[in-house]
C-alpha positions in Angstrom: -260.6 -67.2 -160.0 -257.4 -66.0 -158.6 -257.7 -62.2 -159.6 -261.1 -62.7 -157.8 -259.4 -63.9 -154.7 -256.6 -61.3 -154.9 -259.2 -58.4 -155.1 -261.2 -59.3 -152.3 -258.3 -59.9 -150.0 -257.3 -56.4 -151.1 -260.1 -54.6 -150.9 -260.8 -55.7 -147.2 -257.2 -55.2 -146.1 -256.7 -51.8 -147.6 -260.2 -50.8 -146.2 -258.9 -51.9 -142.7 -255.7 -50.1 -143.2 -257.1 -47.0 -144.1 -260.3 -47.0 -141.3 -258.2 -48.3 -138.3 -256.0 -45.0 -137.9 -258.9 -42.8 -138.9 -261.0 -44.7 -135.7 -257.7 -44.2 -133.8 -257.7 -40.3 -134.1 -261.5 -40.1 -133.6 -261.3 -42.2 -130.5 -258.5 -39.7 -129.3 -260.3 -36.7 -130.3 -263.5 -37.9 -128.5 -261.4 -39.3 -125.2 -263.0 -42.7 -126.0 -259.8 -44.4 -124.3 -259.5 -47.5 -122.4 -257.8 -46.4 -119.1 -254.9 -48.5 -117.5 -256.2 -50.7 -114.6 -255.0 -53.3 -112.2 -256.1 -56.4 -114.6 -254.9 -55.1 -117.7 -251.4 -54.8 -119.2 -251.2 -51.5 -120.9 -249.7 -48.3 -119.0 -251.4 -45.6 -121.4 -255.0 -44.6 -122.6 -255.6 -46.5 -125.8 -258.6 -46.6 -128.3 -260.4 -49.6 -128.1 -262.9 -49.3 -131.1 -261.3 -52.2 -133.3 -264.9 -53.5 -134.3 -265.9 -50.6 -136.5 -262.9 -50.8 -139.1 -263.0 -54.6 -139.0 -266.5 -54.8 -139.7 -266.4 -52.1 -142.4 -263.6 -53.7 -144.3 -264.9 -56.9 -143.8 -268.5 -56.4 -145.0 -266.9 -54.4 -147.9 -265.0 -57.2 -149.2 -267.9 -59.8 -149.0 -270.2 -57.2 -150.7 -267.7 -57.2 -153.7 -268.1 -60.8 -154.1 -271.9 -60.2 -155.3 -270.6 -58.7 -158.4 -268.6 -62.0 -159.3 -269.7 -64.9 -161.1 -270.4 -68.1 -159.3 -267.6 -70.7 -159.2 -267.9 -74.1 -158.0 -271.0 -75.8 -156.7 -274.3 -73.5 -156.7 -275.9 -73.2 -153.4 -279.4 -71.4 -153.4 -279.0 -70.4 -149.9 -275.9 -68.5 -150.3 -277.0 -65.2 -150.7 -279.3 -65.1 -147.9 -276.9 -66.5 -145.7 -274.4 -64.0 -146.6 -276.7 -61.1 -146.0 -277.5 -62.5 -142.6 -273.9 -62.8 -142.0 -273.3 -58.9 -143.1 -276.3 -57.8 -141.2 -275.1 -59.6 -138.0 -271.7 -58.4 -138.2 -272.8 -54.8 -138.7 -275.4 -55.1 -135.6 -272.4 -56.3 -133.4 -270.0 -53.4 -134.4 -272.5 -51.0 -133.5 -273.5 -52.6 -130.1 -269.9 -53.3 -129.5 -269.2 -49.5 -130.2 -271.6 -48.5 -127.4 -269.9 -51.2 -125.1 -266.5 -49.7 -126.0 -267.8 -46.3 -124.9 -270.2 -46.8 -122.3 -269.3 -50.3 -120.8 -272.6 -52.1 -121.4 -273.7 -54.8 -118.5 -273.8 -58.6 -119.3 -277.4 -58.6 -120.1 -277.6 -56.2 -123.3 -274.4 -57.8 -124.7 -276.0 -61.5 -124.4 -279.4 -60.1 -126.1 -277.6 -58.5 -128.9 -275.6 -62.0 -129.0 -278.6 -63.9 -129.2 -280.3 -61.6 -131.8 -277.6 -61.8 -134.2 -277.3 -65.3 -133.8 -281.4 -65.8 -134.4 -280.8 -63.6 -137.5 -278.2 -65.8 -139.1 -280.4 -68.8 -138.4 -283.3 -66.9 -140.0 -281.4 -66.6 -142.9 -280.7 -70.2 -143.3 -277.3 -70.6 -141.3 -278.0 -73.5 -139.4 -275.7 -76.9 -138.6 -278.1 -79.2 -139.9 -275.7 -82.4 -139.7 -272.6 -83.3 -137.7 -270.2 -85.8 -138.9 -269.9 -89.2 -136.8 -267.0 -89.2 -134.6 -266.5 -93.1 -135.6 -266.5 -93.1 -139.6 -267.2 -89.3 -140.5 -270.7 -90.2 -142.1 -273.2 -87.3 -141.6 -275.7 -87.5 -138.9 -278.7 -85.3 -139.5 -280.0 -83.1 -136.6 -283.6 -82.7 -135.7 -284.9 -79.4 -136.8 -285.3 -77.8 -133.2 -281.9 -79.8 -132.1 -280.3 -78.1 -135.1 -281.4 -74.3 -134.5 -280.4 -74.8 -130.5 -277.3 -76.3 -131.6 -276.5 -73.3 -134.0 -277.6 -71.0 -131.3 -275.2 -72.5 -128.9 -272.3 -72.4 -131.4 -272.6 -69.0 -132.4 -273.0 -67.3 -128.9 -270.5 -69.8 -127.6 -268.1 -69.0 -130.6 -268.8 -64.8 -129.9 -267.8 -65.2 -126.1 -264.6 -67.9 -126.7 -263.3 -65.2 -128.9 -264.1 -62.6 -126.5 -262.4 -64.1 -123.5 -259.4 -64.8 -125.6 -258.6 -61.1 -126.0 -256.5 -60.6 -123.2 -253.2 -59.6 -125.0 -252.5 -57.3 -128.0 -252.9 -59.3 -131.5 -253.6 -62.5 -129.9 -257.4 -62.7 -131.4 -256.5 -60.9 -134.6 -254.0 -63.7 -135.2 -255.7 -66.5 -134.1 -258.6 -65.2 -136.0 -256.4 -64.9 -139.2 -254.9 -68.4 -139.0 -258.3 -70.0 -138.4 -260.0 -68.2 -141.5 -257.1 -69.3 -143.7 -257.7 -73.2 -142.4 -261.8 -72.3 -143.4 -260.5 -70.8 -146.9 -258.3 -73.9 -147.6 -261.3 -76.0 -146.6 -263.7 -74.5 -148.9 -261.2 -74.7 -151.6 -260.3 -78.2 -151.2 -264.4 -78.9 -151.4 -264.4 -76.5 -154.6 -266.7 -74.4 -152.7 -264.8 -71.1 -154.5 -267.5 -68.4 -154.1 -267.8 -69.4 -150.4 -263.9 -69.4 -150.0 -263.9 -65.8 -150.8 -265.6 -64.9 -147.5 -262.9 -66.2 -145.0 -260.5 -64.6 -147.6 -262.1 -61.0 -146.5 -262.0 -61.9 -142.9 -258.4 -62.5 -143.7 -257.9 -59.0 -145.7 -259.8 -57.1 -143.0 -257.8 -58.4 -140.1 -254.7 -58.2 -141.0 -255.2 -54.9 -142.0 -256.4 -54.1 -138.4 -253.6 -56.5 -137.0 -251.0 -53.9 -138.3 -252.1 -51.4 -135.5 -253.2 -54.1 -132.8 -250.0 -56.1 -132.8 -247.8 -55.3 -129.5 -247.2 -52.6 -128.6 -251.2 -51.9 -129.8 -252.1 -48.4 -130.8 -256.0 -49.5 -130.6 -257.3 -52.5 -128.9 -260.1 -54.8 -130.5 -262.3 -54.2 -127.7 -265.8 -55.6 -128.4 -264.6 -56.2 -132.0 -263.8 -59.7 -130.6 -267.6 -60.4 -130.8 -267.2 -59.1 -134.5 -264.8 -61.7 -135.3 -266.4 -64.3 -133.0 -269.7 -64.2 -135.1 -267.9 -64.0 -138.4 -265.9 -67.1 -137.5 -268.8 -68.8 -136.3 -271.2 -68.2 -139.3 -268.2 -69.0 -141.8 -267.7 -72.3 -140.3 -271.3 -73.1 -141.1 -271.7 -71.5 -144.5 -268.7 -73.4 -145.6 -269.8 -76.6 -144.4 -266.8 -77.0 -142.2 -267.0 -80.2 -139.8 -267.6 -79.3 -136.2 -264.2 -81.3 -135.7 -262.3 -79.2 -138.1 -263.3 -75.9 -136.2 -262.8 -77.5 -132.8 -259.4 -78.5 -133.8 -258.2 -75.4 -135.3 -259.5 -73.3 -132.1 -259.0 -76.2 -129.7 -256.7 -73.9 -127.3 -259.1 -70.9 -126.9 -262.2 -73.0 -126.6 -260.8 -75.4 -123.9 -259.3 -72.2 -121.9 -262.9 -70.8 -122.0 -264.6 -73.8 -120.9 -262.0 -74.5 -117.8 -262.5 -70.8 -116.7 -266.0 -70.9 -117.0 -266.1 -74.2 -114.8 -263.5 -72.8 -112.2 -265.9 -69.5 -111.8 -269.2 -71.7 -111.2 -267.2 -73.9 -108.9 -266.5 -71.1 -106.9 -270.1 -69.3 -107.3 -269.1 -66.5 -109.3 -270.6 -65.4 -112.7 -269.0 -67.4 -115.6 -268.9 -63.9 -117.6 -266.6 -62.2 -114.5 -263.1 -61.2 -115.7 -260.1 -62.2 -113.8 -256.7 -63.3 -114.7 -257.1 -66.9 -114.7 -256.9 -67.5 -118.6 -254.0 -69.3 -119.9 -252.7 -66.1 -121.7 -252.6 -64.0 -118.5 -251.1 -67.0 -116.7 -248.3 -67.2 -119.1 -248.1 -63.4 -119.2 -247.7 -63.6 -115.1 -244.8 -66.3 -115.6 -242.8 -64.0 -117.2 -243.6 -64.3 -120.9 -243.6 -61.1 -123.1 -246.7 -60.3 -125.0 -245.2 -61.3 -128.2 -243.8 -64.6 -127.2 -247.5 -65.7 -126.0 -249.0 -64.2 -129.2 -246.7 -66.6 -131.2 -247.0 -69.4 -129.2 -250.7 -69.1 -129.8 -250.2 -68.6 -133.4 -248.0 -71.7 -133.5 -250.6 -73.9 -131.7 -253.2 -72.6 -133.8 -251.6 -73.3 -137.3 -250.3 -76.7 -135.9 -254.0 -77.8 -135.0 -255.5 -76.2 -137.8 -252.9 -78.1 -140.3 -254.1 -81.4 -138.2 -257.8 -80.6 -139.1 -257.1 -80.1 -142.8 -254.9 -83.2 -143.3 -256.8 -85.9 -140.9 -259.9 -87.7 -142.4 -263.1 -87.2 -140.5 -263.9 -90.1 -138.1 -261.7 -91.9 -135.4 -258.3 -89.9 -136.3 -260.1 -86.5 -136.0 -261.7 -87.6 -132.8 -258.4 -89.4 -131.3 -256.8 -85.8 -132.2 -259.5 -83.9 -130.3 -259.2 -86.1 -127.5 -255.3 -86.4 -127.0 -255.3 -82.2 -127.3 -258.0 -81.5 -125.3 -256.4 -83.8 -122.5 -253.3 -82.6 -122.8 -254.5 -78.7 -122.8 -256.6 -79.3 -119.5 -253.6 -80.8 -118.1 -251.4 -77.7 -118.5 -254.1 -75.6 -117.5 -254.7 -77.7 -114.1 -250.8 -77.4 -113.7 -250.7 -73.4 -114.3 -253.5 -73.1 -111.9 -251.5 -74.9 -109.1 -248.5 -72.5 -109.6 
């Protein structure tokens, strides 16, 4: 099994390592650059076409797994789900490319999100049950509720990851750590074939992160939607409990929920940009970009470790409540400053 793990990681990593500098040169030649602006932290025009090298490298790693023998429990729905994942990722990358070049309005972007979420659902990526917050026992969802919940999860995760993209290297590093948590979760459940999928995302994102870590040579841009879609679908394909994913990505999710609530409170669009996110406030308070990135990395790793260690049920529920309450208190304090 180990050679397959290494091969998937290596193919995705090398593909991103080769494609990203090529994308940088192409963007500069075509003048597809993100210009400095008051709400942005960079001082020089920078390419932001990160979705293309990420998507191609990720899909390359996944396609490679089709040639491998199946390991662990065999799921007859695995192949169509993985195909749905790949198709969705590529669609998001193409629409994201158009957005990075022409800056699409919110409506076509939201339509894209709904479309790829429905493609994933049609391929069998559905949250059919959730764990009870009391004892961890599975609670089966009615079909309509399951579809709506899955739609909300995928679209919500895509926007959460996109909103998080305010500091170079932040989304990439958080994605790598969250993917490691998913990989370990799948491996612990002996879902060895499924474990290859987050491994491909780890390789692709690390290869891109080399060029995106501050000071960035390329921005993630709408590639954040690619990573958000991939994380959302991988969490479902791998059978990860919702509490596990919520713990690992607790800070970004709470930050986004807080900001959306604030925007609605003052009658602004929930998708309107501002500098109210936690990473923006930390930057404005004097922390360097690298310091902010490392803080997020440490928090994501710590909460992800809790998600793996704590049993489902009351322990995870308590952890979610405590972490959520603490994060909201910090956000409220920063808002008053």
